PDB file of N, CA, C and O in Angstrom:
ATOM      1  N   MET A   1       0.784  -1.470   0.157  1.00  0.00           N
ATOM      2  CA  MET A   1      -0.150  -0.039  -0.006  1.00  0.00           C
ATOM      3  C   MET A   1       0.722   1.304   0.038  1.00  0.00           C
ATOM      4  O   MET A   1       1.646   1.403   0.846  1.00  0.00           O
ATOM      5  N   ALA A   2       0.404   2.324  -0.847  1.00  0.00           N
ATOM      6  CA  ALA A   2       1.330   3.284  -1.115  1.00  0.00           C
ATOM      7  C   ALA A   2       1.134   4.370   0.227  1.00  0.00           C
ATOM      8  O   ALA A   2       0.057   4.267   0.815  1.00  0.00           O
ATOM      9  N   THR A   3       2.012   5.295   0.687  1.00  0.00           N
ATOM     10  CA  THR A   3       2.063   6.122   1.600  1.00  0.00           C
ATOM     11  C   THR A   3       1.761   7.385   1.196  1.00  0.00           C
ATOM     12  O   THR A   3       2.457   7.741   0.245  1.00  0.00           O
ATOM     13  N   MET A   4       0.886   8.279   1.620  1.00  0.00           N
ATOM     14  CA  MET A   4       0.544   9.659   1.216  1.00  0.00           C
ATOM     15  C   MET A   4       0.488  10.592   2.629  1.00  0.00           C
ATOM     16  O   MET A   4      -0.144  10.362   3.661  1.00  0.00           O
ATOM     17  N   ASN A   5       1.310  11.643   2.326  1.00  0.00           N
ATOM     18  CA  ASN A   5       1.224  12.711   3.494  1.00  0.00           C
ATOM     19  C   ASN A   5       0.337  13.774   3.178  1.00  0.00           C
ATOM     20  O   ASN A   5       0.321  14.335   2.082  1.00  0.00           O
ATOM     21  N   ILE A   6      -0.501  14.087   4.265  1.00  0.00           N
ATOM     22  CA  ILE A   6      -1.569  15.195   3.998  1.00  0.00           C
ATOM     23  C   ILE A   6      -1.435  16.042   4.963  1.00  0.00           C
ATOM     24  O   ILE A   6      -0.981  15.776   6.076  1.00  0.00           O
ATOM     25  N   SER A   7      -1.899  17.307   4.511  1.00  0.00           N
ATOM     26  CA  SER A   7      -2.032  18.161   5.748  1.00  0.00           C
ATOM     27  C   SER A   7      -3.732  18.516   6.021  1.00  0.00           C
ATOM     28  O   SER A   7      -4.503  18.624   5.067  1.00  0.00           O
ATOM     29  N   LEU A   8      -4.149  18.666   7.349  1.00  0.00           N
ATOM     30  CA  LEU A   8      -5.338  18.829   7.741  1.00  0.00           C
ATOM     31  C   LEU A   8      -5.466  19.848   8.363  1.00  0.00           C
ATOM     32  O   LEU A   8      -4.466  20.201   8.988  1.00  0.00           O
ATOM     33  N   PRO A   9      -6.622  20.665   8.448  1.00  0.00           N
ATOM     34  CA  PRO A   9      -6.734  21.802   9.381  1.00  0.00           C
ATOM     35  C   PRO A   9      -7.008  21.005  10.760  1.00  0.00           C
ATOM     36  O   PRO A   9      -7.270  19.805  10.850  1.00  0.00           O
ATOM     37  N   ASP A  10      -6.874  22.055  11.947  1.00  0.00           N
ATOM     38  CA  ASP A  10      -7.074  21.596  13.375  1.00  0.00           C
ATOM     39  C   ASP A  10      -8.398  20.959  13.529  1.00  0.00           C
ATOM     40  O   ASP A  10      -8.457  19.940  14.217  1.00  0.00           O
ATOM     41  N   GLU A  11      -9.700  21.529  12.858  1.00  0.00           N
ATOM     42  CA  GLU A  11     -10.845  20.845  13.500  1.00  0.00           C
ATOM     43  C   GLU A  11     -10.831  19.503  12.699  1.00  0.00           C
ATOM     44  O   GLU A  11     -11.487  18.637  13.277  1.00  0.00           O
ATOM     45  N   LEU A  12     -10.288  19.112  11.578  1.00  0.00           N
ATOM     46  CA  LEU A  12     -10.188  17.972  11.027  1.00  0.00           C
ATOM     47  C   LEU A  12      -9.528  17.008  11.842  1.00  0.00           C
ATOM     48  O   LEU A  12     -10.026  15.942  12.203  1.00  0.00           O
ATOM     49  N   VAL A  13      -8.199  17.492  12.164  1.00  0.00           N
ATOM     50  CA  VAL A  13      -7.598  16.553  12.974  1.00  0.00           C
ATOM     51  C   VAL A  13      -8.327  16.105  14.311  1.00  0.00           C
ATOM     52  O   VAL A  13      -8.375  14.970  14.783  1.00  0.00           O
ATOM     53  N   ASP A  14      -8.766  17.034  14.701  1.00  0.00           N
ATOM     54  CA  ASP A  14      -9.334  16.768  16.193  1.00  0.00           C
ATOM     55  C   ASP A  14     -10.833  15.799  15.866  1.00  0.00           C
ATOM     56  O   ASP A  14     -11.378  15.058  16.685  1.00  0.00           O
ATOM     57  N   PHE A  15     -11.166  15.991  14.815  1.00  0.00           N
ATOM     58  CA  PHE A  15     -12.525  15.140  14.187  1.00  0.00           C
ATOM     59  C   PHE A  15     -11.828  13.417  13.934  1.00  0.00           C
ATOM     60  O   PHE A  15     -12.445  12.481  14.443  1.00  0.00           O
ATOM     61  N   VAL A  16     -10.806  13.199  13.295  1.00  0.00           N
ATOM     62  CA  VAL A  16     -10.138  12.079  12.738  1.00  0.00           C
ATOM     63  C   VAL A  16      -9.588  11.346  14.385  1.00  0.00           C
ATOM     64  O   VAL A  16      -9.617  10.156  14.702  1.00  0.00           O
ATOM     65  N   GLU A  17      -9.211  12.289  15.044  1.00  0.00           N
ATOM     66  CA  GLU A  17      -8.617  11.758  16.542  1.00  0.00           C
ATOM     67  C   GLU A  17      -9.783  11.270  17.043  1.00  0.00           C
ATOM     68  O   GLU A  17      -9.882  10.072  17.309  1.00  0.00           O
ATOM     69  N   GLY A  18     -10.717  12.065  17.215  1.00  0.00           N
ATOM     70  CA  GLY A  18     -12.099  11.661  18.117  1.00  0.00           C
ATOM     71  C   GLY A  18     -12.622  10.313  17.624  1.00  0.00           C
ATOM     72  O   GLY A  18     -13.266   9.507  18.296  1.00  0.00           O
ATOM     73  N   GLU A  19     -12.194  10.174  16.169  1.00  0.00           N
ATOM     74  CA  GLU A  19     -13.044   8.753  15.867  1.00  0.00           C
ATOM     75  C   GLU A  19     -12.317   7.512  16.108  1.00  0.00           C
ATOM     76  O   GLU A  19     -12.892   6.440  16.300  1.00  0.00           O
ATOM     77  N   VAL A  20     -11.006   7.665  16.098  1.00  0.00           N
ATOM     78  CA  VAL A  20     -10.036   6.801  16.690  1.00  0.00           C
ATOM     79  C   VAL A  20     -10.183   6.563  18.079  1.00  0.00           C
ATOM     80  O   VAL A  20     -10.231   5.445  18.592  1.00  0.00           O
ATOM     81  N   ASP A  21     -10.249   7.603  18.647  1.00  0.00           N
ATOM     82  CA  ASP A  21     -10.192   7.458  20.264  1.00  0.00           C
ATOM     83  C   ASP A  21     -11.711   6.916  20.830  1.00  0.00           C
ATOM     84  O   ASP A  21     -11.730   6.298  21.895  1.00  0.00           O
ATOM     85  N   SER A  22     -12.801   7.128  20.194  1.00  0.00           N
ATOM     86  CA  SER A  22     -14.078   6.567  20.166  1.00  0.00           C
ATOM     87  C   SER A  22     -14.111   5.019  20.104  1.00  0.00           C
ATOM     88  O   SER A  22     -14.935   4.485  20.846  1.00  0.00           O
ATOM     89  N   GLY A  23     -13.296   4.174  19.288  1.00  0.00           N
ATOM     90  CA  GLY A  23     -13.065   3.247  19.093  1.00  0.00           C
ATOM     91  C   GLY A  23     -13.499   2.560  17.795  1.00  0.00           C
ATOM     92  O   GLY A  23     -13.519   1.354  17.547  1.00  0.00           O
ATOM     93  N   GLY A  24     -13.822   3.537  17.068  1.00  0.00           N
ATOM     94  CA  GLY A  24     -15.038   3.241  15.870  1.00  0.00           C
ATOM     95  C   GLY A  24     -13.804   2.921  14.604  1.00  0.00           C
ATOM     96  O   GLY A  24     -14.146   2.380  13.553  1.00  0.00           O
ATOM     97  N   TYR A  25     -12.506   3.287  14.837  1.00  0.00           N
ATOM     98  CA  TYR A  25     -11.211   3.137  13.962  1.00  0.00           C
ATOM     99  C   TYR A  25     -10.150   2.697  14.792  1.00  0.00           C
ATOM    100  O   TYR A  25     -10.106   2.783  16.019  1.00  0.00           O
ATOM    101  N   THR A  26      -9.289   2.215  14.022  1.00  0.00           N
ATOM    102  CA  THR A  26      -8.046   1.609  14.662  1.00  0.00           C
ATOM    103  C   THR A  26      -6.939   2.517  14.383  1.00  0.00           C
ATOM    104  O   THR A  26      -5.890   2.438  15.021  1.00  0.00           O
ATOM    105  N   SER A  27      -7.162   3.551  13.273  1.00  0.00           N
ATOM    106  CA  SER A  27      -5.945   4.597  12.916  1.00  0.00           C
ATOM    107  C   SER A  27      -6.728   5.455  12.225  1.00  0.00           C
ATOM    108  O   SER A  27      -7.889   5.396  11.820  1.00  0.00           O
ATOM    109  N   SER A  28      -5.691   6.432  12.156  1.00  0.00           N
ATOM    110  CA  SER A  28      -6.233   7.683  11.370  1.00  0.00           C
ATOM    111  C   SER A  28      -6.445   7.333  10.115  1.00  0.00           C
ATOM    112  O   SER A  28      -7.442   7.727   9.511  1.00  0.00           O
ATOM    113  N   SER A  29      -5.419   6.450   9.499  1.00  0.00           N
ATOM    114  CA  SER A  29      -5.402   6.278   8.068  1.00  0.00           C
ATOM    115  C   SER A  29      -6.807   5.517   7.864  1.00  0.00           C
ATOM    116  O   SER A  29      -7.464   5.640   6.830  1.00  0.00           O
ATOM    117  N   GLU A  30      -7.160   4.803   8.838  1.00  0.00           N
ATOM    118  CA  GLU A  30      -8.697   4.388   8.560  1.00  0.00           C
ATOM    119  C   GLU A  30      -9.375   4.870   8.263  1.00  0.00           C
ATOM    120  O   GLU A  30     -10.001   4.595   7.240  1.00  0.00           O
ATOM    121  N   VAL A  31      -9.638   6.004   9.131  1.00  0.00           N
ATOM    122  CA  VAL A  31     -10.604   7.277   9.066  1.00  0.00           C
ATOM    123  C   VAL A  31     -10.675   7.929   7.831  1.00  0.00           C
ATOM    124  O   VAL A  31     -11.736   8.127   7.239  1.00  0.00           O
ATOM    125  N   VAL A  32      -9.350   8.338   7.344  1.00  0.00           N
ATOM    126  CA  VAL A  32      -9.170   8.913   6.059  1.00  0.00           C
ATOM    127  C   VAL A  32      -9.533   7.890   4.983  1.00  0.00           C
ATOM    128  O   VAL A  32     -10.189   8.250   4.006  1.00  0.00           O
ATOM    129  N   ARG A  33      -9.207   6.877   5.102  1.00  0.00           N
ATOM    130  CA  ARG A  33      -9.725   5.641   3.676  1.00  0.00           C
ATOM    131  C   ARG A  33     -11.011   5.426   3.813  1.00  0.00           C
ATOM    132  O   ARG A  33     -11.526   5.181   2.722  1.00  0.00           O
ATOM    133  N   GLU A  34     -11.741   5.414   4.684  1.00  0.00           N
ATOM    134  CA  GLU A  34     -13.146   5.343   4.848  1.00  0.00           C
ATOM    135  C   GLU A  34     -13.822   6.616   4.560  1.00  0.00           C
ATOM    136  O   GLU A  34     -14.961   6.550   4.097  1.00  0.00           O
ATOM    137  N   ALA A  35     -13.300   7.737   4.761  1.00  0.00           N
ATOM    138  CA  ALA A  35     -13.818   8.935   4.060  1.00  0.00           C
ATOM    139  C   ALA A  35     -13.472   9.151   2.668  1.00  0.00           C
ATOM    140  O   ALA A  35     -14.440   9.604   2.056  1.00  0.00           O
ATOM    141  N   ILE A  36     -12.461   8.995   1.961  1.00  0.00           N
ATOM    142  CA  ILE A  36     -12.318   8.716   0.328  1.00  0.00           C
ATOM    143  C   ILE A  36     -13.367   7.886  -0.260  1.00  0.00           C
ATOM    144  O   ILE A  36     -14.051   8.273  -1.207  1.00  0.00           O
ATOM    145  N   ARG A  37     -13.511   6.599   0.372  1.00  0.00           N
ATOM    146  CA  ARG A  37     -14.526   5.634  -0.068  1.00  0.00           C
ATOM    147  C   ARG A  37     -15.796   6.123  -0.123  1.00  0.00           C
ATOM    148  O   ARG A  37     -16.468   5.897  -1.130  1.00  0.00           O
ATOM    149  N   LEU A  38     -16.372   6.939   1.048  1.00  0.00           N
ATOM    150  CA  LEU A  38     -17.673   7.485   1.061  1.00  0.00           C
ATOM    151  C   LEU A  38     -17.565   8.581  -0.203  1.00  0.00           C
ATOM    152  O   LEU A  38     -18.543   8.769  -0.926  1.00  0.00           O
ATOM    153  N   LEU A  39     -16.464   9.199  -0.384  1.00  0.00           N
ATOM    154  CA  LEU A  39     -16.475  10.634  -1.468  1.00  0.00           C
ATOM    155  C   LEU A  39     -16.714   9.830  -2.699  1.00  0.00           C
ATOM    156  O   LEU A  39     -17.617   9.998  -3.519  1.00  0.00           O
ATOM    157  N   GLN A  40     -15.619   8.785  -2.709  1.00  0.00           N
ATOM    158  CA  GLN A  40     -16.031   8.076  -4.053  1.00  0.00           C
ATOM    159  C   GLN A  40     -17.132   7.307  -4.227  1.00  0.00           C
ATOM    160  O   GLN A  40     -17.209   6.960  -5.405  1.00  0.00           O
ATOM    161  N   HIS A  41     -18.061   6.872  -3.524  1.00  0.00           N
ATOM    162  CA  HIS A  41     -19.352   6.216  -3.603  1.00  0.00           C
ATOM    163  C   HIS A  41     -20.274   7.544  -3.779  1.00  0.00           C
ATOM    164  O   HIS A  41     -21.320   7.259  -4.363  1.00  0.00           O
ATOM    165  N   ASP A  42     -20.184   8.720  -3.482  1.00  0.00           N
ATOM    166  CA  ASP A  42     -21.160   9.901  -3.776  1.00  0.00           C
ATOM    167  C   ASP A  42     -21.052  10.025  -5.315  1.00  0.00           C
ATOM    168  O   ASP A  42     -22.006  10.013  -6.092  1.00  0.00           O
ATOM    169  N   LYS A  43     -19.806  10.140  -5.620  1.00  0.00           N
ATOM    170  CA  LYS A  43     -19.384  10.604  -6.980  1.00  0.00           C
ATOM    171  C   LYS A  43     -19.824   9.448  -7.889  1.00  0.00           C
ATOM    172  O   LYS A  43     -20.207   9.721  -9.027  1.00  0.00           O
ATOM    173  N   ASP A  44     -19.797   8.267  -7.496  1.00  0.00           N
ATOM    174  CA  ASP A  44     -20.614   6.997  -8.414  1.00  0.00           C
ATOM    175  C   ASP A  44     -22.263   7.166  -8.526  1.00  0.00           C
ATOM    176  O   ASP A  44     -23.044   6.831  -9.417  1.00  0.00           O
ATOM    177  N   LEU A  45     -22.427   7.703  -7.486  1.00  0.00           N
ATOM    178  CA  LEU A  45     -24.198   7.996  -7.229  1.00  0.00           C
ATOM    179  C   LEU A  45     -24.280   9.092  -7.949  1.00  0.00           C
ATOM    180  O   LEU A  45     -25.159   9.069  -8.811  1.00  0.00           O
ATOM    181  N   GLU A  46     -23.549  10.185  -7.856  1.00  0.00           N
ATOM    182  CA  GLU A  46     -24.148  11.273  -8.629  1.00  0.00           C
ATOM    183  C   GLU A  46     -23.876  10.793 -10.222  1.00  0.00           C
ATOM    184  O   GLU A  46     -24.923  10.668 -10.857  1.00  0.00           O
ATOM    185  N   ALA A  47     -22.681  10.515 -10.945  1.00  0.00           N
ATOM    186  CA  ALA A  47     -22.451  10.031 -12.366  1.00  0.00           C
ATOM    187  C   ALA A  47     -23.872   8.886 -12.712  1.00  0.00           C
ATOM    188  O   ALA A  47     -24.475   9.069 -13.769  1.00  0.00           O
ATOM    189  N   GLU A  48     -24.284   7.862 -11.868  1.00  0.00           N
ATOM    190  CA  GLU A  48     -25.104   7.433 -12.090  1.00  0.00           C
ATOM    191  C   GLU A  48     -26.535   8.093 -12.277  1.00  0.00           C
ATOM    192  O   GLU A  48     -27.187   7.711 -13.249  1.00  0.00           O
ATOM    193  N   LYS A  49     -27.057   9.006 -11.472  1.00  0.00           N
ATOM    194  CA  LYS A  49     -28.036   9.869 -11.512  1.00  0.00           C
ATOM    195  C   LYS A  49     -28.020  10.786 -12.910  1.00  0.00           C
ATOM    196  O   LYS A  49     -29.022  10.989 -13.595  1.00  0.00           O
ATOM    197  N   ARG A  50     -26.994  11.180 -13.130  1.00  0.00           N
ATOM    198  CA  ARG A  50     -26.833  12.060 -14.585  1.00  0.00           C
ATOM    199  C   ARG A  50     -27.249  11.379 -15.560  1.00  0.00           C
ATOM    200  O   ARG A  50     -28.145  11.825 -16.277  1.00  0.00           O
ATOM    201  N   ALA A  51     -26.531   9.833 -15.845  1.00  0.00           N
ATOM    202  CA  ALA A  51     -26.853   8.929 -16.668  1.00  0.00           C
ATOM    203  C   ALA A  51     -28.248   8.325 -16.832  1.00  0.00           C
ATOM    204  O   ALA A  51     -28.740   7.996 -17.911  1.00  0.00           O
ATOM    205  N   VAL A  52     -28.717   8.238 -15.855  1.00  0.00           N
ATOM    206  CA  VAL A  52     -30.449   7.974 -15.712  1.00  0.00           C
ATOM    207  C   VAL A  52     -31.235   9.235 -16.391  1.00  0.00           C
ATOM    208  O   VAL A  52     -32.074   9.024 -17.267  1.00  0.00           O
ATOM    209  N   LEU A  53     -30.849  10.878 -15.835  1.00  0.00           N
ATOM    210  CA  LEU A  53     -31.596  11.878 -16.328  1.00  0.00           C
ATOM    211  C   LEU A  53     -31.238  11.978 -17.703  1.00  0.00           C
ATOM    212  O   LEU A  53     -32.153  12.356 -18.435  1.00  0.00           O
ATOM    213  N   LYS A  54     -30.211  11.751 -18.208  1.00  0.00           N
ATOM    214  CA  LYS A  54     -29.793  11.938 -19.553  1.00  0.00           C
ATOM    215  C   LYS A  54     -30.653  10.919 -20.607  1.00  0.00           C
ATOM    216  O   LYS A  54     -31.171  11.316 -21.651  1.00  0.00           O
ATOM    217  N   ARG A  55     -30.689   9.714 -20.177  1.00  0.00           N
ATOM    218  CA  ARG A  55     -31.364   8.689 -20.701  1.00  0.00           C
ATOM    219  C   ARG A  55     -32.917   8.967 -20.736  1.00  0.00           C
ATOM    220  O   ARG A  55     -33.473   8.737 -21.809  1.00  0.00           O
ATOM    221  N   GLU A  56     -33.617   9.395 -19.776  1.00  0.00           N
ATOM    222  CA  GLU A  56     -35.213   9.968 -19.618  1.00  0.00           C
ATOM    223  C   GLU A  56     -35.559  11.337 -20.202  1.00  0.00           C
ATOM    224  O   GLU A  56     -36.705  11.713 -20.451  1.00  0.00           O
ATOM    225  N   VAL A  57     -34.080  12.264 -20.454  1.00  0.00           N
ATOM    226  CA  VAL A  57     -34.367  13.354 -21.286  1.00  0.00           C
ATOM    227  C   VAL A  57     -34.408  12.904 -22.718  1.00  0.00           C
ATOM    228  O   VAL A  57     -35.053  13.564 -23.533  1.00  0.00           O
ATOM    229  N   GLY A  58     -33.670  11.675 -23.120  1.00  0.00           N
ATOM    230  CA  GLY A  58     -33.369  11.101 -24.546  1.00  0.00           C
ATOM    231  C   GLY A  58     -34.866  10.704 -25.078  1.00  0.00           C
ATOM    232  O   GLY A  58     -35.351  10.909 -26.191  1.00  0.00           O
ATOM    233  N   LEU A  59     -35.500  10.013 -23.830  1.00  0.00           N
ATOM    234  CA  LEU A  59     -36.644   9.148 -24.291  1.00  0.00           C
ATOM    235  C   LEU A  59     -37.652  10.444 -24.282  1.00  0.00           C
ATOM    236  O   LEU A  59     -38.333  10.584 -25.297  1.00  0.00           O
ATOM    237  N   GLY A  60     -37.785  11.266 -23.380  1.00  0.00           N
ATOM    238  CA  GLY A  60     -38.632  12.446 -23.681  1.00  0.00           C
ATOM    239  C   GLY A  60     -38.686  13.294 -25.057  1.00  0.00           C
ATOM    240  O   GLY A  60     -39.649  13.757 -25.668  1.00  0.00           O
ATOM    241  N   LEU A  61     -37.308  13.326 -25.317  1.00  0.00           N
ATOM    242  CA  LEU A  61     -37.185  14.062 -26.773  1.00  0.00           C
ATOM    243  C   LEU A  61     -37.733  13.168 -27.755  1.00  0.00           C
ATOM    244  O   LEU A  61     -38.466  13.645 -28.621  1.00  0.00           O
ATOM    245  N   ALA A  62     -37.442  11.751 -27.740  1.00  0.00           N
ATOM    246  CA  ALA A  62     -37.656  11.106 -28.775  1.00  0.00           C
ATOM    247  C   ALA A  62     -39.633  10.941 -28.691  1.00  0.00           C
ATOM    248  O   ALA A  62     -40.452  10.984 -29.609  1.00  0.00           O
ATOM    249  N   ASP A  63     -39.782  10.795 -27.558  1.00  0.00           N
ATOM    250  CA  ASP A  63     -41.243  10.712 -27.832  1.00  0.00           C
ATOM    251  C   ASP A  63     -41.858  12.221 -28.243  1.00  0.00           C
ATOM    252  O   ASP A  63     -42.908  12.197 -28.883  1.00  0.00           O
ATOM    253  N   ALA A  64     -41.409  13.241 -27.993  1.00  0.00           N
ATOM    254  CA  ALA A  64     -41.784  14.753 -28.867  1.00  0.00           C
ATOM    255  C   ALA A  64     -41.689  14.714 -29.865  1.00  0.00           C
ATOM    256  O   ALA A  64     -42.478  15.328 -30.584  1.00  0.00           O
ATOM    257  N   ALA A  65     -40.489  13.832 -30.462  1.00  0.00           N
ATOM    258  CA  ALA A  65     -40.152  14.052 -31.892  1.00  0.00           C
ATOM    259  C   ALA A  65     -41.038  12.967 -32.794  1.00  0.00           C
ATOM    260  O   ALA A  65     -41.082  12.874 -34.021  1.00  0.00           O
ATOM    261  N   ALA A  66     -41.734  12.169 -31.774  1.00  0.00           N
ATOM    262  CA  ALA A  66     -42.350  11.084 -32.517  1.00  0.00           C
ATOM    263  C   ALA A  66     -43.977  11.969 -32.566  1.00  0.00           C
ATOM    264  O   ALA A  66     -44.649  11.731 -33.569  1.00  0.00           O
ATOM    265  N   GLY A  67     -44.544  12.890 -31.587  1.00  0.00           N
ATOM    266  CA  GLY A  67     -45.535  13.375 -32.031  1.00  0.00           C
ATOM    267  C   GLY A  67     -46.412  12.637 -30.685  1.00  0.00           C
ATOM    268  O   GLY A  67     -47.636  12.605 -30.560  1.00  0.00           O
ATOM    269  N   ARG A  68     -45.297  12.023 -29.671  1.00  0.00           N
ATOM    270  CA  ARG A  68     -46.412  11.467 -28.265  1.00  0.00           C
ATOM    271  C   ARG A  68     -46.034  12.369 -27.518  1.00  0.00           C
ATOM    272  O   ARG A  68     -44.872  12.609 -27.190  1.00  0.00           O
ATOM    273  N   PHE A  69     -47.377  13.142 -27.079  1.00  0.00           N
ATOM    274  CA  PHE A  69     -47.502  13.745 -25.912  1.00  0.00           C
ATOM    275  C   PHE A  69     -48.317  13.573 -24.879  1.00  0.00           C
ATOM    276  O   PHE A  69     -49.285  12.813 -24.879  1.00  0.00           O
ATOM    277  N   SER A  70     -47.861  14.456 -23.724  1.00  0.00           N
ATOM    278  CA  SER A  70     -48.847  14.055 -22.408  1.00  0.00           C
ATOM    279  C   SER A  70     -49.700  15.313 -22.293  1.00  0.00           C
ATOM    280  O   SER A  70     -49.401  16.393 -22.802  1.00  0.00           O
ATOM    281  N   ASP A  71     -51.006  15.013 -21.432  1.00  0.00           N
ATOM    282  CA  ASP A  71     -51.835  15.761 -21.241  1.00  0.00           C
ATOM    283  C   ASP A  71     -51.331  16.480 -19.803  1.00  0.00           C
ATOM    284  O   ASP A  71     -51.805  17.539 -19.392  1.00  0.00           O
ATOM    285  N   LYS A  72     -50.431  15.818 -19.211  1.00  0.00           N
ATOM    286  CA  LYS A  72     -50.047  16.618 -17.760  1.00  0.00           C
ATOM    287  C   LYS A  72     -49.072  17.820 -17.864  1.00  0.00           C
ATOM    288  O   LYS A  72     -48.022  17.832 -18.507  1.00  0.00           O
ATOM    289  N   THR A  73     -49.585  18.810 -17.138  1.00  0.00           N
ATOM    290  CA  THR A  73     -48.563  19.867 -17.207  1.00  0.00           C
ATOM    291  C   THR A  73     -47.101  19.759 -16.466  1.00  0.00           C
ATOM    292  O   THR A  73     -46.843  18.901 -15.622  1.00  0.00           O
ATOM    293  N   VAL A  74     -46.165  20.795 -16.930  1.00  0.00           N
ATOM    294  CA  VAL A  74     -44.951  20.656 -16.482  1.00  0.00           C
ATOM    295  C   VAL A  74     -44.800  20.260 -14.929  1.00  0.00           C
ATOM    296  O   VAL A  74     -43.845  19.596 -14.524  1.00  0.00           O
ATOM    297  N   PHE A  75     -45.796  20.715 -14.126  1.00  0.00           N
ATOM    298  CA  PHE A  75     -45.689  20.611 -12.780  1.00  0.00           C
ATOM    299  C   PHE A  75     -46.049  19.097 -12.304  1.00  0.00           C
ATOM    300  O   PHE A  75     -45.513  18.595 -11.317  1.00  0.00           O
ATOM    301  N   GLU A  76     -46.871  18.519 -12.988  1.00  0.00           N
ATOM    302  CA  GLU A  76     -47.309  17.207 -12.711  1.00  0.00           C
ATOM    303  C   GLU A  76     -46.361  16.398 -13.099  1.00  0.00           C
ATOM    304  O   GLU A  76     -46.066  15.493 -12.319  1.00  0.00           O
ATOM    305  N   LEU A  77     -45.651  16.498 -14.361  1.00  0.00           N
ATOM    306  CA  LEU A  77     -44.518  15.534 -14.901  1.00  0.00           C
ATOM    307  C   LEU A  77     -43.139  15.672 -13.776  1.00  0.00           C
ATOM    308  O   LEU A  77     -42.414  14.738 -13.432  1.00  0.00           O
ATOM    309  N   ALA A  78     -43.049  16.893 -13.403  1.00  0.00           N
ATOM    310  CA  ALA A  78     -41.987  17.257 -12.438  1.00  0.00           C
ATOM    311  C   ALA A  78     -42.102  16.454 -11.140  1.00  0.00           C
ATOM    312  O   ALA A  78     -41.088  16.016 -10.597  1.00  0.00           O
ATOM    313  N   ASP A  79     -43.522  16.224 -10.553  1.00  0.00           N
ATOM    314  CA  ASP A  79     -43.847  15.776  -9.275  1.00  0.00           C
ATOM    315  C   ASP A  79     -43.542  14.124  -9.430  1.00  0.00           C
ATOM    316  O   ASP A  79     -43.069  13.426  -8.533  1.00  0.00           O
ATOM    317  N   GLU A  80     -43.943  13.639 -10.848  1.00  0.00           N
ATOM    318  CA  GLU A  80     -44.083  12.341 -10.931  1.00  0.00           C
ATOM    319  C   GLU A  80     -42.413  11.904 -11.217  1.00  0.00           C
ATOM    320  O   GLU A  80     -42.011  10.773 -10.939  1.00  0.00           O
ATOM    321  N   VAL A  81     -41.688  12.759 -11.695  1.00  0.00           N
ATOM    322  CA  VAL A  81     -40.081  12.523 -11.713  1.00  0.00           C
ATOM    323  C   VAL A  81     -39.763  12.249 -10.433  1.00  0.00           C
ATOM    324  O   VAL A  81     -39.291  11.145 -10.162  1.00  0.00           O
ATOM    325  N   ARG A  82     -40.001  13.342  -9.311  1.00  0.00           N
ATOM    326  CA  ARG A  82     -39.437  13.336  -8.004  1.00  0.00           C
ATOM    327  C   ARG A  82     -39.946  12.094  -7.436  1.00  0.00           C
ATOM    328  O   ARG A  82     -39.122  11.319  -6.950  1.00  0.00           O
ATOM    329  N   ARG A  83     -41.299  11.763  -7.427  1.00  0.00           N
ATOM    330  CA  ARG A  83     -41.611  10.406  -6.836  1.00  0.00           C
ATOM    331  C   ARG A  83     -40.856   9.322  -7.172  1.00  0.00           C
ATOM    332  O   ARG A  83     -40.483   8.504  -6.332  1.00  0.00           O
ATOM    333  N   GLU A  84     -40.571   9.242  -8.464  1.00  0.00           N
ATOM    334  CA  GLU A  84     -39.873   8.287  -9.230  1.00  0.00           C
ATOM    335  C   GLU A  84     -38.491   8.035  -8.632  1.00  0.00           C
ATOM    336  O   GLU A  84     -38.055   6.992  -8.144  1.00  0.00           O
ATOM    337  N   HIS A  85     -37.905   9.213  -8.778  1.00  0.00           N
ATOM    338  CA  HIS A  85     -36.759   9.148  -8.143  1.00  0.00           C
ATOM    339  C   HIS A  85     -36.093   9.085  -6.870  1.00  0.00           C
ATOM    340  O   HIS A  85     -34.900   9.102  -6.570  1.00  0.00           O
ATOM    341  N   ARG A  86     -37.491   8.984  -5.978  1.00  0.00           N
ATOM    342  CA  ARG A  86     -37.454   8.799  -4.412  1.00  0.00           C
ATOM    343  C   ARG A  86     -37.494   7.229  -3.950  1.00  0.00           C
ATOM    344  O   ARG A  86     -37.157   6.739  -2.872  1.00  0.00           O
ATOM    345  N   ARG A  87     -38.089   6.516  -5.290  1.00  0.00           N
ATOM    346  CA  ARG A  87     -37.827   5.092  -5.151  1.00  0.00           C
ATOM    347  C   ARG A  87     -36.682   4.503  -5.115  1.00  0.00           C
ATOM    348  O   ARG A  87     -36.620   3.279  -4.992  1.00  0.00           O
TER     349      ARG A  87
END
């Protein structure tokens, strides 16, 4: 495993040390690795959300180009998308 030296502001040092002192982690490196994994996971989720949105917009544009329209208002459609996204 490679070694990397980083500088942290005092409040982050205190947080990392607190996590280790609480027994949740065995070392500061473990805390930082977990934080980076979570950041990576969040970025992966964001990329997935963008891909879904791009696909759905493409489907909507294709429907519009083919003359398939909905009687729903923009607000009704937005509510529907939000509900679908929460599932």
